[in-house]
VOGU-3710 file (C-alpha; in Angstrom, 3 decimals, decimal comma):
1> mptprmvlml> 0,000/0,000/0,000  1,522/3,384/-0,967  1,866/6,282/1,441  -1,375/8,299/1,507  -1,032/11,818/0,121  -2,212/14,377/2,670  -3,818/17,748/1,856  -4,204/20,471/4,494  -7,399/22,528/4,359  -6,652/26,225/4,863
11> senwtmsprp> -10,250/27,460/4,819  -12,839/26,986/7,589  -10,318/27,059/10,446  -12,258/29,686/12,373  -11,556/28,305/15,842  -7,806/28,649/15,154  -8,025/31,914/13,199  -11,445/33,571/13,701  -10,842/36,368/11,181  -8,256/34,953/8,824
21> dlpelvrwar> -4,887/36,653/8,772  -4,158/35,911/5,117  -0,356/36,183/5,366  -0,632/33,741/8,286  -2,456/31,247/6,032  0,411/31,570/3,552  2,741/30,660/6,422  0,572/27,623/7,210  1,153/26,432/3,649  4,905/26,663/4,174
31> vaedagfdgv> 4,542/24,641/7,376  2,553/21,997/5,487  5,133/21,772/2,698  8,031/21,518/5,138  6,231/18,736/7,013  5,726/16,694/3,842  2,116/17,399/2,921  1,168/16,857/-0,723  -1,039/19,938/-1,016  -3,166/22,638/0,542
41> misehvvlgp> -6,846/23,205/-0,187  -8,923/26,390/-0,180  -12,674/26,623/-0,842  -14,667/29,750/-1,622  -17,826/31,774/-1,670  -18,193/35,226/-3,206  -20,934/36,413/-0,853  -23,379/34,703/1,494  -26,950/35,607/2,359  -29,596/34,441/4,860
51> dasdqglmsn> -29,771/30,935/3,391  -26,228/30,311/4,661  -27,744/29,468/8,061  -31,238/28,283/7,159  -30,520/24,694/8,288  -29,265/25,751/11,708  -25,691/26,474/12,700  -23,212/23,648/13,194  -23,217/22,419/16,779  -19,422/22,345/17,034
61> prmyalpgnq> -17,701/25,215/15,185  -14,936/22,813/14,109  -17,304/20,833/11,878  -17,272/21,210/8,104  -19,125/24,129/6,560  -22,039/22,602/4,668  -25,119/24,026/2,923  -27,107/26,115/5,400  -25,026/25,564/8,568  -22,887/28,744/8,764
71> epdtpwpnsl> -23,258/32,437/9,520  -23,663/34,731/6,478  -20,571/36,687/7,601  -18,381/33,569/7,574  -14,963/34,549/6,137  -14,189/33,131/2,695  -11,079/34,752/1,158  -10,571/34,731/-2,612  -9,049/31,306/-3,151  -7,140/31,989/-6,379
81> mllsaissvt> -5,442/35,115/-5,045  -4,486/33,338/-1,832  -3,147/30,323/-3,741  -1,135/32,663/-5,941  0,586/34,039/-2,851  1,195/30,493/-1,612  2,644/29,540/-4,992  5,305/32,225/-4,630  6,667/30,825/-1,351  6,434/27,063/-2,036
91> thlrlvaaai> 8,098/24,779/-4,554  6,273/21,460/-4,789  3,075/21,764/-2,732  -0,036/21,237/-4,855  -2,517/24,116/-4,816  -6,085/22,807/-4,631  -8,761/25,372/-5,491  -11,698/23,372/-4,190  -15,262/24,456/-4,774  -14,526/27,074/-7,448
101> laplrhplll> -17,985/28,496/-8,190  -17,574/28,541/-11,942  -21,093/29,710/-12,969  -20,493/32,976/-11,111  -17,651/33,879/-13,519  -17,316/34,267/-17,268  -15,524/31,144/-18,558  -12,958/33,062/-20,625  -11,960/35,135/-17,601  -11,871/31,998/-15,446
111> arelgtldll> -9,724/30,172/-18,024  -7,343/33,138/-17,994  -7,108/33,228/-14,178  -6,671/29,478/-13,776  -4,178/29,199/-16,611  -2,058/32,026/-15,220  -1,937/30,471/-11,748  -1,117/27,078/-13,278  1,815/28,675/-15,108  3,019/30,609/-12,065
121> sggrlvvqpt> 3,031/27,439/-9,965  4,690/25,227/-12,565  1,633/23,042/-13,042  0,766/22,580/-9,370  -2,804/23,873/-9,627  -5,781/21,577/-9,039  -9,276/22,988/-9,603  -12,639/21,627/-8,491  -15,331/23,474/-10,461  -18,724/23,276/-8,801
131> vswsrdeyaa> -22,198/24,793/-8,914  -22,584/25,096/-5,114  -25,842/25,485/-3,203  -26,708/29,070/-2,191  -29,633/30,655/-4,028  -28,898/33,947/-2,282  -25,350/34,001/-3,650  -26,555/33,422/-7,212  -29,265/36,048/-6,855  -26,752/38,630/-5,619
141> lgvpfeqrgr> -24,569/38,045/-8,670  -27,460/37,917/-11,139  -26,937/34,315/-12,268  -29,959/31,957/-12,615  -29,636/29,351/-9,873  -31,744/26,689/-11,605  -29,544/26,823/-14,711  -26,204/26,586/-12,952  -25,488/23,003/-14,044  -26,028/23,764/-17,729
151> ildeqleimr> -23,913/26,901/-17,370  -21,077/24,857/-15,872  -21,221/22,340/-18,717  -20,771/25,111/-21,278  -17,969/26,627/-19,227  -16,062/23,354/-19,098  -16,244/23,015/-22,868  -15,066/26,612/-23,338  -12,134/26,214/-20,958  -11,189/22,986/-22,709
161> lawqpgpfsf> -10,959/24,995/-25,939  -9,233/27,964/-24,296  -6,330/25,845/-23,018  -5,600/24,578/-26,535  -3,994/26,581/-29,366  -6,395/29,193/-30,771  -8,191/30,846/-32,289  -11,419/29,216/-31,170  -15,137/29,952/-31,293  -18,169/28,849/-29,321
171> ageyftfedv> -21,921/29,178/-29,785  -24,015/28,022/-26,854  -27,081/28,834/-24,792  -25,182/31,121/-22,407  -21,919/32,069/-24,121  -21,145/32,934/-27,731  -17,970/34,346/-29,260  -15,889/33,967/-32,413  -12,207/33,666/-33,297  -10,574/34,481/-29,968
181> sleprafhpd> -7,226/33,341/-28,598  -5,994/33,041/-25,028  -2,237/33,347/-24,495  -0,412/32,272/-22,444  -2,654/29,307/-21,754  -1,652/26,942/-18,917  1,239/24,762/-17,811  -0,363/21,522/-18,982  -1,502/21,313/-22,620  -5,016/20,444/-21,438
191> gprlwfggqk> -5,076/22,936/-18,565  -4,963/22,508/-14,766  -5,906/19,193/-13,188  -9,678/19,087/-12,608  -11,430/17,351/-9,720  -15,186/16,939/-9,466  -17,312/15,975/-6,497  -20,652/16,256/-4,783  -23,025/14,646/-2,338  -24,194/12,066/-4,879
201> lhgpllrrlv> -22,736/10,542/-8,038  -25,590/11,830/-10,199  -25,644/11,726/-13,976  -24,203/15,203/-14,711  -21,366/14,667/-12,218  -20,521/11,303/-13,742  -20,573/12,821/-17,226  -18,212/15,648/-16,177  -15,840/13,201/-14,532  -15,601/11,066/-17,657
211> rhghgfhplg> -15,143/13,959/-20,083  -13,014/16,368/-18,044  -11,977/14,805/-14,745  -8,556/14,018/-13,344  -9,865/13,402/-9,833  -13,010/12,414/-7,892  -13,555/14,232/-4,575  -16,945/13,178/-3,166  -18,615/14,825/-0,188  -18,751/11,915/2,208
221> apsdedlrrl> -18,151/8,271/1,415  -19,445/7,007/-1,956  -21,331/3,722/-1,930  -20,006/0,513/-3,471  -22,668/0,969/-6,156  -21,372/4,467/-6,925  -17,822/3,158/-7,304  -19,050/0,340/-9,563  -20,929/2,808/-11,782  -17,881/5,038/-11,922
231> setfadagrd> -15,638/2,187/-13,039  -18,103/0,882/-15,617  -18,813/4,307/-17,090  -15,097/5,038/-17,450  -14,561/1,687/-19,150  -17,445/2,335/-21,546  -15,823/5,669/-22,455  -12,461/4,037/-23,092  -10,865/5,517/-19,964  -9,123/3,631/-17,176
241> vtdlemvggt> -10,692/4,560/-13,842  -7,389/3,835/-12,094  -6,010/6,970/-13,772  -8,568/9,016/-11,784  -7,204/10,420/-8,524  -9,543/9,370/-5,729  -9,773/11,905/-2,912  -11,047/10,918/0,511  -10,845/12,427/3,958  -10,614/11,901/7,674
251> ravfpddhsc> -13,636/11,239/9,873  -13,504/13,588/12,844  -15,611/12,500/15,826  -16,178/15,238/18,405  -16,763/14,154/22,013  -18,948/17,223/22,596  -19,776/20,601/21,065  -16,731/22,336/22,571  -13,804/19,957/22,031  -11,471/18,856/19,259
261> adlgqamaai> -11,533/15,400/17,726  -8,839/12,757/18,132  -6,457/12,689/15,148  -5,577/9,005/15,471  -9,230/7,986/15,490  -9,927/10,168/12,462  -6,998/8,897/10,399  -7,959/5,307/11,199  -10,546/5,687/8,422  -7,808/6,049/5,789
271> pdqmeagftt> -6,640/2,421/5,250  -10,137/1,174/4,355  -10,495/4,032/1,876  -7,137/3,136/0,340  -8,315/-0,432/-0,118  -11,193/1,031/-2,163  -8,745/2,941/-4,373  -8,469/6,317/-2,636  -4,972/7,811/-2,565  -5,334/11,423/-1,392
281> falkpsqyvd> -6,863/12,645/1,867  -7,868/16,105/3,032  -8,105/17,161/6,648  -8,887/20,385/8,487  -6,415/21,184/11,278  -8,894/23,064/13,486  -10,813/19,830/13,969  -7,846/18,476/15,950  -5,965/21,454/17,468  -7,126/24,840/18,717
291> dvadleafca> -3,828/26,722/19,000  -1,943/27,940/15,917  1,255/27,381/17,892  0,567/23,638/17,644  0,276/23,618/13,837  3,867/22,596/13,083  3,771/19,655/15,487  0,314/18,706/14,218  1,438/18,621/10,579  4,487/16,544/11,488
301> dvvrradama> 2,238/14,123/13,401  -0,121/13,751/10,421  2,749/12,933/8,076  4,285/10,447/10,547  0,949/8,635/10,829  0,496/8,630/7,046  4,013/7,276/6,484  3,326/4,474/8,961  0,352/3,329/6,844  2,545/2,488/3,842
311> tpd> 3,301/-1,177/3,297  5,872/-2,794/0,975  4,623/-3,817/-2,473
//
């Protein structure tokens, strides 16, 4: 069994950094790289409205931010700008822009931004385009919420074209243009690595994975049936599902609403996921430590535990 690749989540750590000091988050990335982490991950929102908390706030503030369980003034820094700063002070750490809300941007502008960051980082950028969940956010930006999936599908096709030699044209339901070129494009000939994920492996998600995906990052544990469908659909499309990076996570269990979870217990979920084909695992440090002063020791502990899971071939 290979050594699991660990990714440190830099967003949502409000109990460690209530109002994020952005240069401090850049320092966290350096700590993660020095400890041996594979990457850092940042999620995003542009704005949040009342529906951010319409399901009731999370009972323990260390839990994951999910649809409807957070305050509307929850801090969400611009992920691409923050990752750009991290790129300038790291050398091999992967930069995971998780939950990029693509339908809230024009695809040509997004292709430009992502391609530039991919070039600056030497091909270390990973992007997870998503449609997200907040109607209030879409309304504030004037984008039709119910059409967000179809918008994303057009955007993915446009970015696929934009990262290839131009000129190129597109005529769709939402975007139309003729004979444009985008230079410079991206580090990889086909653009940054793309992950896709969601709560369920529904048809559109499966279709995007097969056509555009380099990685599968589900929210929660996919069922055996989901994994079977994924494998069969890739085979039918002439793709090998083993080429798809499978991204799992730790399972934090909080003893009460005020305490951290136990890291060893959480990472114990990793070997079973690796047996199912998962290779990469994200974890949020504030679920396990409260004091920023403990971050360096925490990261070293995570990597030691991950290294101990490797077994000879």
